[in-house]
C-alpha positions as CSV (number, residue, x, y, z in Angstrom):
1,M,-18.3,7.5,38.6
2,T,-19.1,6.5,35.1
3,L,-16.5,4.9,32.8
4,P,-16.4,5.7,29.1
5,P,-17.5,2.8,26.8
6,L,-14.9,0.1,26.3
7,T,-14.9,0.8,22.5
8,A,-13.4,4.2,23.2
9,F,-10.4,2.6,24.9
10,A,-10.0,0.2,22.0
11,A,-10.0,3.0,19.4
12,D,-7.5,5.2,21.2
13,P,-4.4,3.2,20.2
14,Y,-5.7,2.8,16.7
15,G,-6.1,6.6,16.4
16,A,-2.5,7.2,17.6
17,A,-1.1,4.6,15.3
18,R,-2.9,5.7,12.2
19,A,-0.3,8.4,11.4
20,A,2.5,5.9,11.6
21,T,0.8,3.5,9.3
22,A,-0.3,6.1,6.7
23,P,1.3,5.6,3.3
24,Q,4.5,7.6,2.8
25,P,5.1,9.4,-0.5
26,G,7.4,7.4,-2.8
27,S,6.5,4.0,-1.2
28,G,4.1,1.2,-2.0
29,A,2.6,1.7,-5.4
30,G,5.5,4.1,-6.3
31,L,7.9,1.3,-5.6
32,L,6.0,-1.2,-7.6
33,G,5.6,1.3,-10.4
34,G,9.3,1.9,-10.5
35,L,10.0,-1.9,-10.6
36,A,7.5,-2.3,-13.4
37,Q,9.1,0.5,-15.3
38,D,12.6,-0.9,-14.8
39,F,11.3,-4.3,-16.0
40,A,9.8,-2.7,-19.1
41,Q,13.1,-0.9,-19.8
42,T,15.1,-4.1,-19.5
43,L,12.8,-5.8,-22.0
44,A,12.9,-2.9,-24.4
45,A,16.7,-2.8,-24.3
46,G,16.9,-6.5,-25.0
47,E,14.5,-6.1,-27.9
48,R,16.5,-3.2,-29.4
49,T,19.7,-5.1,-29.1
50,A,18.2,-8.2,-30.7
51,M,16.8,-6.1,-33.6
52,G,20.3,-4.4,-34.0
53,A,21.9,-7.9,-34.1
54,M,19.5,-9.0,-36.8
55,A,20.3,-5.8,-38.8
56,G,24.1,-6.4,-38.3
57,Q,24.5,-3.4,-36.0
58,A,25.2,-5.2,-32.8
59,D,27.8,-7.8,-32.0
60,S,27.0,-11.2,-30.6
61,H,28.4,-10.5,-27.2
62,A,26.0,-7.6,-26.7
63,L,23.1,-9.7,-27.9
64,V,23.9,-12.6,-25.4
65,Q,24.3,-10.1,-22.6
66,A,21.0,-8.4,-23.4
67,L,19.2,-11.7,-23.7
68,T,20.6,-12.9,-20.4
69,Q,19.5,-9.7,-18.6
70,T,16.0,-10.1,-20.1
71,E,15.8,-13.7,-19.1
72,L,16.9,-12.8,-15.5
73,A,14.3,-10.0,-15.4
74,V,11.5,-12.4,-16.6
75,E,12.5,-15.1,-14.1
76,T,12.5,-12.6,-11.3
77,A,9.1,-11.3,-12.2
78,V,7.7,-14.8,-12.4
79,T,9.2,-15.7,-9.0
80,V,7.7,-12.6,-7.4
81,R,4.3,-13.3,-9.0
82,N,4.4,-16.9,-7.7
83,K,5.3,-15.7,-4.2
84,V,2.4,-13.2,-4.2
85,V,-0.1,-15.8,-5.4
86,E,1.2,-18.3,-2.8
87,A,0.8,-15.7,0.0
88,Y,-2.7,-14.8,-1.3
89,Q,-3.7,-18.5,-1.3
90,E,-2.2,-18.9,2.2
91,I,-4.4,-16.0,3.4
92,L,-7.5,-17.6,1.9
93,R,-6.7,-20.8,3.8
94,M,-6.7,-19.0,7.2
95,P,-9.6,-19.8,9.4
96,V,-11.9,-16.9,10.2
């Protein structure tokens, strides 16, 4: 009685799990792309409101609200970036 090579046994669970780990449509890069687009829209809206306030077309309350939303979006983006860099550095410190 001959047994199949050990590598065949190790590859079987991987082959079965591959479909479950395949990227799903609308996830991953799509999610990040959507977040980046929302971020850009928030910045553009703040800029439009600021330009309207300089031209006398927007009130000060709308300007303060737009600037606060823009500031929050930038702070969130910086925090996410810092967490990604921190995770990457932690991966680099892992022993091989």
